[in-house]
C-alpha positions in Angstrom: 97.7 -8.9 -124.3 97.2 -5.1 -124.8 93.8 -5.3 -123.1 95.3 -7.1 -120.1 98.0 -4.4 -119.7 95.5 -1.7 -120.1 93.2 -3.2 -117.4 96.2 -3.8 -115.1 97.3 -0.1 -115.6 93.8 1.2 -115.0 93.5 -1.0 -111.8 96.8 0.2 -110.4 95.9 3.9 -111.2 92.7 3.5 -109.2 94.5 1.8 -106.3 97.0 4.7 -106.2 94.3 7.4 -106.4 92.3 5.6 -103.8 95.3 5.4 -101.4 96.0 9.1 -102.0 92.3 10.0 -101.3 92.3 8.0 -98.0 95.6 9.4 -97.0 94.4 13.0 -97.6 91.1 12.3 -95.7 93.2 11.1 -92.7 95.9 13.8 -93.0 96.3 15.8 -89.8 97.3 19.5 -89.9 99.8 20.9 -87.6 99.0 22.7 -84.4 100.0 26.2 -85.0 98.7 27.8 -81.8 102.3 28.7 -80.8 102.2 31.2 -83.7 99.4 33.2 -82.2 100.4 36.7 -81.2 103.6 36.6 -83.3 104.7 39.4 -85.6 106.5 39.3 -89.0 108.3 42.2 -90.6 107.9 41.4 -94.4 109.4 43.0 -97.5 107.2 42.9 -100.5 109.0 43.3 -103.9 106.6 43.9 -106.7 107.0 44.2 -110.5 103.8 46.0 -111.7 102.7 46.2 -115.3 100.1 48.8 -116.2 98.4 49.0 -119.6 96.7 52.4 -120.2 95.1 51.6 -123.6 98.2 52.7 -125.5 101.3 51.0 -124.0 102.5 48.9 -121.1 104.6 50.6 -118.4 106.6 48.5 -115.9 107.4 49.7 -112.4 109.3 48.1 -109.5 107.9 48.8 -106.1 109.4 47.7 -102.8 107.5 48.1 -99.5 107.4 46.8 -95.9 104.4 45.4 -94.2 103.8 43.8 -90.7 101.8 40.7 -90.3 100.4 39.8 -86.9 99.1 36.2 -86.5 96.1 36.5 -84.1 94.6 33.1 -84.2 94.9 29.5 -85.5 91.8 27.5 -85.8 91.4 23.7 -86.2 90.2 24.0 -89.8 93.9 24.8 -90.7 93.4 28.5 -91.0 95.5 31.3 -89.6 93.8 34.6 -88.9 96.2 37.6 -89.3 96.2 41.3 -89.4 98.1 43.3 -91.9 99.7 46.7 -91.2 101.2 48.9 -93.9 102.4 52.5 -94.2 100.0 55.1 -95.3 101.0 56.4 -98.7 99.8 60.0 -97.9 101.2 60.3 -94.3 105.0 60.3 -93.7 105.7 57.1 -91.9 102.1 56.6 -90.5 101.1 53.0 -90.2 97.5 51.8 -90.8 95.8 48.5 -90.0 94.6 47.1 -93.2 92.3 44.5 -91.8 92.1 40.8 -91.1 93.0 38.1 -93.6 92.5 34.3 -93.5 95.5 32.3 -94.5 94.9 28.7 -95.4 97.4 26.2 -94.1 98.1 23.6 -96.8 100.2 21.2 -94.7 103.5 20.7 -92.9 104.6 20.5 -89.3 104.2 22.8 -86.2 107.5 24.6 -87.2 107.6 24.2 -91.0 104.4 24.6 -93.0 103.0 25.7 -96.4 100.2 28.2 -96.7 98.2 30.2 -99.2 96.1 33.3 -99.5 93.6 34.4 -102.2 91.5 37.4 -102.3 89.1 38.4 -105.2 86.6 41.1 -105.9 84.3 40.5 -108.9 83.2 44.1 -109.1 81.8 45.0 -112.6 83.8 48.3 -112.7 87.0 47.3 -110.8 87.6 43.5 -110.6 90.7 42.6 -108.6 92.5 39.4 -107.7 95.4 38.8 -105.3 97.1 35.7 -104.1 100.3 34.0 -102.9 101.6 30.8 -101.5 104.4 30.7 -98.8 106.6 28.6 -96.6 106.9 29.5 -93.0 109.7 28.0 -90.9 110.3 28.5 -87.2 112.9 27.6 -84.6 112.4 26.9 -80.9 114.7 28.0 -78.1 114.1 26.3 -74.8 110.7 25.2 -76.0 109.5 28.7 -77.2 109.2 29.9 -80.7 112.1 32.5 -81.0 112.8 32.9 -84.6 111.0 32.3 -88.0 111.1 33.1 -91.6 108.3 33.8 -94.1 109.1 33.3 -97.8 106.5 33.4 -100.6 106.7 30.8 -103.3 105.0 33.0 -105.7 102.5 35.9 -105.7 100.3 37.7 -108.2 97.7 40.4 -108.6 95.7 41.8 -111.3 93.1 44.6 -111.6 91.0 46.2 -114.3 89.9 49.8 -113.6 87.0 50.1 -115.9 85.3 53.0 -114.2 87.7 55.9 -115.1 90.7 55.4 -117.4 90.3 51.8 -118.3 93.7 50.9 -116.9 94.8 47.3 -116.5 97.3 46.1 -113.9 99.1 42.8 -113.6 101.8 42.2 -111.0 104.1 39.5 -109.8 105.6 39.8 -106.3 107.6 38.1 -103.6 107.2 38.4 -99.9 110.0 37.6 -97.4 110.9 38.4 -93.9 111.3 37.2 -90.3 109.7 37.2 -86.9 110.1 40.5 -85.0 109.4 41.2 -81.3 106.3 43.4 -80.8 108.4 45.9 -78.8 110.4 46.6 -82.0 107.3 47.7 -84.0 107.4 51.3 -85.5 103.8 51.8 -84.3 101.5 50.9 -81.5 99.0 48.3 -82.4 
């Protein structure tokens, strides 16, 4: 009796896993081409912990970044450019470079995405990642408003070259679509 139930349970598990695998293989990603050229003004709230070899210090940091979605490709990836304020210059904005955001799934106006960056340097390894939900609204068939809200974010870094400092941070990112005419810089 127990062997029969075990075999039936194993068979049903394989059927469920098989259906899941076939479903994922046939899953279609949304067409996010309407997001190309759109800008987000995002607030990043970070809790950074720094270990300097003797103690751990905690610091709260709030910053604003701008994210410009430049391209959507069929492999469910958004190409975006990040702009942030230069720490040395008073109010000067700098292009930080291009990132590739992986779309996990969703619809054309409501999707989940993730980003991960790593640097396995021997003297300064760094890791950074987040997942987010992006939700948009149409007005007369045109994308007019949207929100970007991270579901979780983290970073960590080991600075082994100088002072042997270790950083671990958690952060949240949230914001909304902004018209390019309202940017505080010229892209």
